[in-house]
DRENDO-1510 file (C-alpha; in Angstrom, 1 decimal, always signed):
<recs>
REC; n; res; u; v; w
REC; 1; UNK; -15.0; +6.6; +10.1 .
REC; 2; UNK; -14.3; +10.2; +9.6 .
REC; 3; UNK; -11.1; +9.9; +11.6 .
REC; 4; UNK; -10.0; +6.9; +9.7 .
REC; 5; UNK; -10.6; +8.6; +6.4 .
REC; 6; UNK; -8.5; +11.6; +7.6 .
REC; 7; UNK; -5.7; +9.5; +9.0 .
REC; 8; UNK; -5.4; +7.0; +6.1 .
REC; 9; UNK; -3.5; +9.3; +3.7 .
REC; 10; UNK; -1.1; +10.3; +6.4 .
REC; 11; UNK; -0.4; +6.8; +7.7 .
REC; 12; UNK; +0.1; +5.4; +4.2 .
REC; 13; UNK; +3.3; +7.4; +3.9 .
REC; 14; UNK; +4.7; +6.2; +7.2 .
REC; 15; UNK; +7.1; +3.2; +7.9 .
REC; 16; UNK; +6.2; +0.5; +10.4 .
REC; 17; UNK; +8.3; +1.9; +13.3 .
REC; 18; UNK; +6.7; +5.3; +12.7 .
REC; 19; UNK; +3.2; +3.8; +12.7 .
REC; 20; UNK; +4.0; +2.1; +16.0 .
REC; 21; UNK; +5.2; +5.4; +17.5 .
REC; 22; UNK; +2.1; +7.1; +16.1 .
REC; 23; UNK; -0.2; +4.4; +17.5 .
REC; 24; UNK; +1.4; +4.7; +21.0 .
REC; 25; UNK; +1.1; +8.5; +21.0 .
REC; 26; UNK; -2.5; +8.4; +19.8 .
REC; 27; UNK; -3.4; +5.8; +22.5 .
REC; 28; UNK; -1.7; +8.0; +25.1 .
REC; 29; UNK; -3.5; +11.1; +23.8 .
REC; 30; UNK; -6.8; +9.4; +23.8 .
REC; 31; UNK; -6.3; +8.2; +27.4 .
REC; 32; UNK; -5.3; +11.7; +28.4 .
REC; 33; UNK; -8.3; +13.2; +26.7 .
REC; 34; UNK; -10.8; +10.6; +28.0 .
REC; 35; UNK; -9.5; +10.6; +31.7 .
REC; 36; UNK; -10.1; +14.3; +32.5 .
REC; 37; UNK; -13.4; +14.2; +30.7 .
REC; 38; UNK; -14.6; +11.2; +32.7 .
REC; 39; UNK; -13.5; +12.8; +36.0 .
REC; 40; UNK; -15.2; +16.0; +35.1 .
REC; 41; UNK; -18.5; +14.4; +34.1 .
REC; 42; UNK; -18.6; +12.2; +37.1 .
REC; 43; UNK; -18.4; +15.3; +39.3 .
REC; 44; UNK; -21.2; +17.4; +37.6 .
REC; 45; UNK; -23.4; +14.5; +36.2 .
REC; 46; UNK; -22.8; +15.3; +32.6 .
REC; 47; UNK; -23.6; +12.6; +30.0 .
REC; 48; UNK; -23.7; +12.3; +26.2 .
REC; 49; UNK; -26.2; +10.7; +24.0 .
REC; 50; UNK; -24.7; +7.5; +22.5 .
REC; 51; UNK; -23.0; +7.9; +19.2 .
REC; 52; UNK; -24.7; +4.9; +17.8 .
REC; 53; UNK; -28.2; +6.4; +17.2 .
REC; 54; UNK; -30.6; +9.3; +17.3 .
REC; 55; UNK; -32.8; +8.4; +20.3 .
REC; 56; UNK; -36.3; +9.3; +21.3 .
REC; 57; UNK; -37.0; +11.0; +24.6 .
REC; 58; UNK; -40.1; +10.6; +26.7 .
REC; 59; UNK; -42.0; +12.5; +29.2 .
REC; 60; UNK; -41.6; +9.7; +31.8 .
REC; 61; UNK; -39.3; +6.9; +32.9 .
REC; 62; UNK; -41.0; +4.1; +31.0 .
REC; 63; UNK; -42.0; +3.2; +27.5 .
REC; 64; UNK; -45.6; +4.0; +28.5 .
REC; 65; UNK; -44.9; +7.7; +28.5 .
REC; 66; UNK; -45.3; +9.6; +25.3 .
REC; 67; UNK; -42.4; +10.6; +23.1 .
REC; 68; UNK; -41.7; +14.3; +23.4 .
REC; 69; UNK; -38.8; +14.6; +21.0 .
REC; 70; UNK; -35.4; +13.3; +20.0 .
REC; 71; UNK; -31.8; +13.9; +20.9 .
REC; 72; UNK; -29.0; +13.5; +18.3 .
REC; 73; UNK; -26.1; +11.3; +18.9 .
REC; 74; UNK; -23.2; +13.0; +20.7 .
REC; 75; UNK; -25.5; +15.6; +22.3 .
REC; 76; UNK; -24.3; +16.8; +25.7 .
REC; 77; UNK; -26.9; +16.5; +28.5 .
REC; 78; UNK; -26.9; +16.9; +32.3 .
REC; 79; UNK; -28.0; +13.9; +34.3 .
REC; 80; UNK; -30.7; +14.8; +36.8 .
REC; 81; UNK; -31.6; +11.4; +38.2 .
REC; 82; UNK; -32.0; +7.7; +37.3 .
REC; 83; UNK; -35.0; +5.5; +37.8 .
REC; 84; UNK; -35.0; +1.9; +36.6 .
REC; 85; UNK; -33.9; +1.6; +33.0 .
REC; 86; UNK; -34.4; +5.4; +32.3 .
REC; 87; UNK; -32.5; +8.5; +33.3 .
REC; 88; UNK; -33.9; +12.0; +33.4 .
REC; 89; UNK; -31.6; +14.5; +31.7 .
REC; 90; UNK; -31.6; +18.2; +30.8 .
REC; 91; UNK; -30.7; +19.0; +27.2 .
REC; 92; UNK; -29.2; +22.2; +25.8 .
REC; 93; UNK; -32.7; +23.8; +25.4 .
REC; 94; UNK; -33.3; +23.4; +29.2 .
REC; 95; UNK; -36.1; +20.8; +28.9 .
REC; 96; UNK; -36.0; +17.8; +31.3 .
REC; 97; UNK; -36.7; +14.5; +29.5 .
REC; 98; UNK; -36.3; +10.8; +30.0 .
REC; 99; UNK; -34.0; +8.6; +28.0 .
REC; 100; UNK; -33.0; +4.9; +28.3 .
REC; 101; UNK; -29.9; +4.3; +30.3 .
REC; 102; UNK; -28.5; +2.2; +27.4 .
REC; 103; UNK; -28.5; +5.3; +25.2 .
REC; 104; UNK; -26.2; +7.3; +27.5 .
REC; 105; UNK; -22.4; +7.1; +27.7 .
REC; 106; UNK; -19.9; +8.7; +30.1 .
REC; 107; UNK; -17.4; +9.8; +27.4 .
REC; 108; UNK; -17.8; +12.7; +25.0 .
REC; 109; UNK; -19.3; +11.9; +21.6 .
REC; 110; UNK; -17.4; +11.9; +18.3 .
REC; 111; UNK; -18.5; +15.4; +17.6 .
REC; 112; UNK; -16.5; +16.6; +20.6 .
REC; 113; UNK; -13.7; +14.1; +20.4 .
REC; 114; UNK; -13.0; +14.5; +16.7 .
REC; 115; UNK; -11.5; +18.0; +16.8 .
REC; 116; UNK; -9.3; +17.0; +19.7 .
REC; 117; UNK; -8.2; +13.9; +17.9 .
REC; 118; UNK; -7.5; +15.9; +14.7 .
REC; 119; UNK; -5.5; +18.3; +16.7 .
REC; 120; UNK; -3.6; +15.5; +18.3 .
REC; 121; UNK; -3.0; +13.9; +14.9 .
REC; 122; UNK; -1.7; +17.3; +13.5 .
REC; 123; UNK; +0.6; +17.6; +16.5 .
REC; 124; UNK; +1.9; +14.1; +16.1 .
REC; 125; UNK; +2.3; +14.6; +12.4 .
REC; 126; UNK; +4.4; +17.7; +13.0 .
REC; 127; UNK; +6.4; +15.8; +15.7 .
REC; 128; UNK; +7.0; +12.9; +13.3 .
REC; 129; UNK; +8.0; +15.3; +10.5 .
REC; 130; UNK; +10.5; +17.0; +12.8 .
REC; 131; UNK; +11.8; +13.6; +13.8 .
REC; 132; UNK; +12.1; +12.6; +10.2 .
REC; 133; UNK; +13.9; +15.9; +9.3 .
REC; 134; UNK; +16.2; +15.4; +12.3 .
REC; 135; UNK; +17.1; +11.9; +11.3 .
REC; 136; UNK; +17.5; +12.9; +7.6 .
REC; 137; UNK; +19.9; +15.6; +8.7 .
REC; 138; UNK; +21.8; +13.1; +10.9 .
REC; 139; UNK; +21.9; +10.5; +8.2 .
REC; 140; UNK; +23.0; +13.1; +5.7 .
REC; 141; UNK; +25.8; +14.2; +8.1 .
REC; 142; UNK; +26.9; +10.6; +8.6 .
REC; 143; UNK; +26.8; +10.0; +4.9 .
REC; 144; UNK; +29.0; +13.0; +4.3 .
REC; 145; UNK; +31.4; +11.8; +6.9 .
REC; 146; UNK; +31.4; +8.3; +5.3 .
REC; 147; UNK; +32.0; +9.9; +1.9 .
REC; 148; UNK; +34.9; +12.0; +3.3 .
REC; 149; UNK; +36.5; +9.0; +5.0 .
REC; 150; UNK; +36.0; +6.9; +1.9 .
REC; 151; UNK; +37.7; +9.6; -0.2 .
REC; 152; UNK; +40.6; +9.7; +2.4 .
REC; 153; UNK; +40.9; +5.9; +2.3 .
REC; 154; UNK; +41.0; +6.0; -1.5 .
REC; 155; UNK; +43.7; +8.6; -1.4 .
REC; 156; UNK; +45.7; +6.6; +1.1 .
REC; 157; UNK; +45.3; +3.4; -1.0 .
REC; 158; UNK; +46.5; +5.3; -4.1 .
REC; 159; UNK; +49.5; +6.7; -2.1 .
REC; 160; UNK; +50.3; +3.2; -0.8 .
REC; 161; UNK; +50.2; +1.8; -4.3 .
REC; 162; UNK; +52.6; +4.5; -5.5 .
REC; 163; UNK; +54.9; +3.8; -2.6 .
REC; 164; UNK; +54.8; +0.1; -3.4 .
REC; 165; UNK; +55.7; +0.8; -7.0 .
REC; 166; UNK; +58.6; +3.0; -5.8 .
REC; 167; UNK; +59.7; +0.4; -3.3 .
REC; 168; UNK; +59.7; -2.4; -6.0 .
REC; 169; UNK; +61.7; -0.1; -8.3 .
REC; 170; UNK; +64.2; +0.7; -5.5 .
REC; 171; UNK; +64.6; -3.1; -4.7 .
REC; 172; UNK; +65.2; -3.8; -8.4 .
REC; 173; UNK; +67.8; -1.0; -8.6 .
REC; 174; UNK; +69.4; -2.3; -5.4 .
REC; 175; UNK; +69.6; -5.8; -6.9 .
REC; 176; UNK; +71.2; -4.5; -10.1 .
REC; 177; UNK; +73.7; -2.4; -8.0 .
REC; 178; UNK; +74.5; -5.4; -5.9 .
REC; 179; UNK; +75.0; -7.5; -9.0 .
REC; 180; UNK; +77.2; -4.8; -10.6 .
REC; 181; UNK; +79.2; -4.4; -7.4 .
REC; 182; UNK; +79.7; -8.2; -7.3 .
REC; 183; UNK; +81.1; -8.1; -10.9 .
REC; 184; UNK; +83.3; -5.2; -10.0 .
REC; 185; UNK; +84.6; -7.0; -6.9 .
REC; 186; UNK; +85.4; -10.1; -9.0 .
REC; 187; UNK; +87.2; -8.0; -11.6 .
REC; 188; UNK; +89.2; -6.2; -8.8 .
REC; 189; UNK; +90.0; -9.6; -7.2 .
REC; 190; UNK; +91.2; -10.9; -10.6 .
REC; 191; UNK; +93.4; -7.9; -11.1 .
REC; 192; UNK; +94.9; -8.4; -7.6 .
REC; 193; UNK; +95.5; -12.0; -8.4 .
REC; 194; UNK; +97.1; -11.2; -11.7 .
REC; 195; UNK; +99.2; -8.4; -10.1 .
REC; 196; UNK; +100.2; -10.7; -7.3 .
REC; 197; UNK; +101.0; -13.5; -9.7 .
REC; 198; UNK; +103.2; -11.1; -11.7 .
REC; 199; UNK; +105.1; -10.0; -8.7 .
REC; 200; UNK; +105.5; -13.6; -7.5 .
REC; 201; UNK; +106.7; -14.6; -11.0 .
REC; 202; UNK; +109.1; -11.7; -11.2 .
REC; 203; UNK; +110.4; -12.5; -7.7 .
REC; 204; UNK; +110.9; -16.1; -8.7 .
REC; 205; UNK; +112.6; -15.2; -11.9 .
REC; 206; UNK; +114.8; -12.7; -10.1 .
REC; 207; UNK; +115.6; -15.4; -7.5 .
REC; 208; UNK; +116.7; -17.8; -10.3 .
REC; 209; UNK; +118.6; -15.3; -12.5 .
REC; 210; UNK; +120.5; -13.2; -9.9 .
REC; 211; UNK; +122.4; -16.2; -8.3 .
REC; 212; UNK; +123.4; -17.4; -11.8 .
REC; 213; UNK; +124.6; -14.0; -12.7 .
REC; 214; UNK; +126.6; -13.8; -9.5 .
REC; 215; UNK; +128.2; -17.1; -10.2 .
REC; 216; UNK; +129.1; -16.2; -13.7 .
REC; 217; UNK; +130.6; -12.9; -12.6 .
REC; 218; UNK; +132.6; -14.7; -9.9 .
REC; 219; UNK; +134.0; -17.1; -12.4 .
REC; 220; UNK; +135.1; -14.3; -14.7 .
REC; 221; UNK; +136.8; -12.6; -11.8 .
REC; 222; UNK; +138.6; -15.8; -10.9 .
REC; 223; UNK; +139.8; -16.3; -14.5 .
REC; 224; UNK; +141.3; -12.7; -14.6 .
REC; 225; UNK; +143.2; -13.5; -11.5 .
</recs>
C-alpha cells in the first residue's frame, strides 16, 4: 500500500506506452532483487517473519509451549531447524524461539524491499524523464525541419504562381504580337498586290498605246513622202 501510494502520483502523469515500459522494468527489477536474495537466504538459512502479521513465538515446537514473545512482520531471523509445523529461529536479539512455518517466508519483507523498490522507481523515473526529454528534443527537431520545409514549399509555390502569371502575360503578348504581325502581313500583301496590279495595268496600257502611236507616226511619214 505504501508503494502504491508513492507510485500513484507518478504513474498518473504517464501515457499507456510509458506505463507498459515502467511495468516491464519494475517486474524485471523485482525479479533481479528477489532472485539474489532467495539464493543468498537458501545458503545461510535466513528467513523473514511474514508481512501479514505480528506473530507470537513459543519456547517449543508446538502450541503447548508457552509464548515467550512476539516478532514483528518483516523481521529478519536465522533458521536453525524445522520440526513438524514449527521452525526454530534466532532473532536479532540472539534468542532462539519457535515460530509456525506458515509465518515464515523466503523473501525479504516490505521493510527491506520498499527502499530498494523506491530506489528502482526513482531510477526508472529518471530514465523515463530522460527518454521523454530525448523524444521531445527529437520531435522538436523534426517539427523545426517540417516548418522549414513547409516554408520552403510555400516560397516555391509563391514563385511558381508568379511564374505562371508571367507566363500567361507572355502568352497574351505573343498572341497580340502574332495578331499584329498577321495584320501587317496582310497590309504588305495588299500593297504588293496593288503595286503589282499598277505595274500590270501600266504595262497593258503601254502595250496598247505604243503600237497605236507607232502606226500613227508611220502614217504621217508616209503622207509626207
